[in-house]
Backbone bond lengths (Angstrom), bond angles and torsions (degrees), N, CA, C in turn:
res aa  C-N    CA-C-N  psi(-1)  N-CA   C-N-CA  omega(-1)  CA-C   N-CA-C  phi
1 M - - - 1.443 - - 1.530 108.30 -
2 D 1.298 115.61 132.70 1.458 123.29 178.90 1.532 110.01 -63.46
3 V 1.332 116.59 153.06 1.461 121.64 -178.80 1.529 111.33 -58.57
4 W 1.334 116.96 -44.21 1.473 118.75 -178.31 1.518 111.16 -70.69
5 E 1.335 118.32 -28.64 1.468 120.35 174.21 1.528 109.62 -68.26
6 Q 1.321 116.46 -38.94 1.460 120.84 177.80 1.529 110.35 -64.38
7 E 1.329 116.69 -42.46 1.471 120.24 176.95 1.530 110.84 -60.42
8 A 1.313 116.22 -44.67 1.463 120.70 179.39 1.521 110.47 -63.26
9 R 1.321 116.63 -43.17 1.465 121.24 179.58 1.525 110.43 -59.95
10 E 1.320 116.84 -45.59 1.461 120.48 -179.82 1.533 111.22 -63.68
11 A 1.329 117.11 -42.96 1.466 120.90 178.92 1.528 110.29 -63.28
12 L 1.327 116.59 -42.94 1.467 120.51 179.10 1.523 111.21 -64.56
13 M 1.312 117.09 -41.72 1.462 120.72 -179.90 1.531 110.74 -64.54
14 Q 1.325 117.55 -38.65 1.464 120.64 177.89 1.526 110.79 -64.68
15 R 1.334 116.38 -45.46 1.466 119.80 178.45 1.517 110.79 -62.72
16 R 1.332 116.15 -40.99 1.462 120.65 179.41 1.531 110.36 -61.76
17 S 1.318 116.75 -44.08 1.469 120.87 179.20 1.520 111.61 -62.24
18 R 1.338 117.02 -41.28 1.466 120.21 178.95 1.532 110.95 -64.11
19 L 1.334 116.38 -40.74 1.466 119.19 179.19 1.526 111.25 -65.57
20 W 1.338 116.60 -43.65 1.461 119.91 179.10 1.522 110.26 -63.50
21 A 1.340 116.99 -39.47 1.468 120.39 179.28 1.520 110.77 -64.92
22 R 1.316 117.05 -35.82 1.470 121.28 178.77 1.525 110.29 -61.30
23 G 1.324 117.41 -34.25 1.456 121.26 -178.70 1.511 113.84 -92.31
24 A 1.347 117.34 -4.85 1.467 120.35 -177.50 1.520 110.33 -76.36
25 Q 1.313 114.76 135.30 1.454 120.60 177.76 1.515 108.69 -143.50
26 G 1.302 116.31 153.77 1.455 121.40 175.16 1.522 112.32 81.43
27 P 1.318 116.29 172.92 1.464 121.16 -175.79 1.526 113.59 -67.12
28 S 1.315 117.70 -26.89 1.463 119.78 -178.42 1.521 112.08 -79.65
29 Q 1.352 116.78 -13.61 1.461 122.67 -178.29 1.526 112.03 58.19
30 E 1.308 116.53 25.21 1.456 120.48 175.16 1.518 108.88 -74.07
31 P 1.321 118.04 133.66 1.455 119.03 179.13 1.536 110.05 -66.38
32 V 1.290 114.49 135.30 1.457 119.67 173.83 1.514 106.53 -103.69
33 F 1.270 116.62 162.41 1.451 119.34 -176.14 1.518 111.00 -93.02
34 A 1.349 113.84 47.40 1.451 121.11 175.19 1.528 109.46 -95.00
35 L 1.316 116.44 6.29 1.457 120.50 177.71 1.528 109.14 -71.23
36 S 1.312 115.14 152.77 1.466 119.40 178.14 1.526 110.08 -70.02
37 E 1.315 115.11 164.35 1.467 119.61 176.78 1.528 110.27 -60.57
38 G 1.326 116.49 -37.39 1.457 120.73 177.38 1.520 112.02 -62.68
39 D 1.354 116.78 -39.04 1.467 120.44 176.99 1.524 110.63 -65.67
40 H 1.333 116.45 -42.17 1.470 119.89 177.92 1.526 110.75 -62.23
41 R 1.329 116.56 -41.99 1.471 121.14 179.00 1.531 109.95 -63.13
42 E 1.331 115.88 -42.56 1.461 119.63 179.49 1.530 111.04 -64.03
43 L 1.332 117.31 -41.02 1.463 120.48 176.26 1.527 111.38 -60.82
44 R 1.323 117.03 -42.88 1.476 120.60 178.21 1.526 110.39 -62.68
45 D 1.332 116.21 -44.10 1.465 120.12 179.60 1.525 111.20 -62.53
46 I 1.329 116.01 -41.04 1.469 120.61 178.75 1.523 109.94 -65.02
47 D 1.329 117.32 -47.26 1.469 120.57 179.50 1.526 111.23 -61.33
48 D 1.333 117.12 -39.65 1.463 120.61 177.23 1.527 110.97 -63.44
49 A 1.335 116.85 -41.90 1.468 120.42 179.38 1.530 110.62 -65.39
50 L 1.328 116.83 -40.75 1.463 119.91 177.79 1.534 110.94 -63.06
51 A 1.327 116.57 -37.37 1.468 120.50 176.67 1.529 110.87 -66.34
52 R 1.330 117.32 -37.86 1.472 119.78 177.35 1.523 111.24 -66.05
53 I 1.341 116.67 -37.91 1.464 119.37 176.30 1.519 108.98 -62.20
54 Q 1.316 116.73 -48.28 1.471 121.67 -179.49 1.522 111.61 -61.63
55 G 1.330 116.60 -38.82 1.461 120.98 -176.68 1.518 115.08 -85.26
56 G 1.334 116.90 -5.01 1.453 120.09 178.50 1.519 114.53 84.96
57 D 1.323 117.72 11.59 1.464 121.51 -179.54 1.524 113.01 -101.16
58 F 1.307 117.53 0.57 1.456 121.44 -177.29 1.526 110.13 -64.20
59 G 1.328 115.46 135.46 1.459 119.64 178.05 1.518 114.20 92.94
60 R 1.322 117.62 2.69 1.466 122.44 177.28 1.512 109.60 -111.47
61 C 1.319 115.79 134.39 1.457 121.73 -179.45 1.534 110.14 -67.70
62 A 1.323 115.72 132.83 1.465 120.91 179.73 1.523 112.01 -72.35
63 R 1.317 117.47 -16.69 1.467 119.98 -178.60 1.524 111.80 -94.83
64 C 1.341 117.07 -54.68 1.461 119.77 -173.74 1.530 113.12 -102.75
65 G 1.325 117.86 -13.30 1.459 121.55 179.79 1.519 113.88 82.20
66 G 1.328 116.87 -3.62 1.458 120.96 179.35 1.523 111.74 -75.80
67 A 1.305 114.57 172.08 1.460 120.40 179.51 1.530 110.74 -73.67
68 I 1.322 114.93 140.15 1.460 121.23 172.17 1.521 105.50 -91.32
69 G 1.301 117.34 130.91 1.459 121.50 -177.67 1.519 112.91 -58.03
70 R 1.329 115.54 144.26 1.467 120.16 -178.96 1.520 112.32 -62.16
71 H 1.331 117.47 -36.24 1.462 119.27 178.82 1.527 110.01 -62.88
72 R 1.327 116.46 -40.86 1.476 120.09 178.12 1.525 110.12 -65.42
73 L 1.323 117.37 -42.71 1.456 120.58 179.90 1.526 111.74 -65.65
74 R 1.323 116.97 -35.33 1.466 119.03 177.26 1.527 110.39 -68.22
75 A 1.318 117.14 -37.09 1.464 121.03 -179.34 1.527 111.64 -75.86
76 V 1.335 116.44 -40.46 1.469 122.21 -176.16 1.527 107.77 -136.61
77 P 1.344 117.75 77.37 1.474 119.56 -173.53 1.519 114.75 -63.82
78 E 1.338 117.50 -18.65 1.464 119.40 -179.95 1.524 113.09 -88.53
79 T 1.329 117.43 0.83 1.459 120.05 -177.56 1.528 111.91 -60.99
80 R 1.316 114.31 145.82 1.472 120.51 178.73 1.524 111.50 -104.39
81 Y 1.336 116.28 -13.48 1.458 120.25 -169.79 1.526 112.07 -126.44
82 C 1.319 115.37 148.09 1.450 120.69 172.89 1.534 108.24 -69.27
83 L 1.309 116.18 169.52 1.467 119.74 -176.74 1.525 111.90 -60.92
84 T 1.314 117.43 -40.62 1.471 121.08 179.59 1.523 110.79 -62.93
85 C 1.317 117.18 -49.97 1.464 120.89 -176.49 1.526 112.87 -72.76
86 S 1.317 118.04 -24.89 1.471 119.40 -179.06 1.528 110.77 -62.49
87 G 1.324 117.46 -28.32 1.457 120.68 176.89 1.514 112.98 -80.28
88 L 1.322 117.84 -14.12 1.464 122.09 -178.08 1.512 113.26 -97.42
89 V 1.339 117.29 -17.20 1.461 121.48 -174.59 1.522 109.85 -82.23
90 V 1.308 115.53 128.77 1.458 121.86 176.11 1.516 106.95 -97.88
91 R 1.325 114.98 124.10 1.477 118.73 -177.24 1.490 110.25 -104.96
């Protein structure tokens, strides 16, 4: 795994842990689904990015297949799109 992929993985794992902790309640610390829709979406995006790192697809735009810039990946490691395509995608 490339150094910048490792950095992204660590950042994503930290964010994921914070989100899960935000939803944890009770002595078992099991996450409850009292998280906001935005938190759930962020968890899905993080899990998808972690899967792309594991699968070797991290850093490639889901729309055009081109490389996503490292600065963009450092700022938003869960992004699926390069800067050009991010303006073209309708969500």
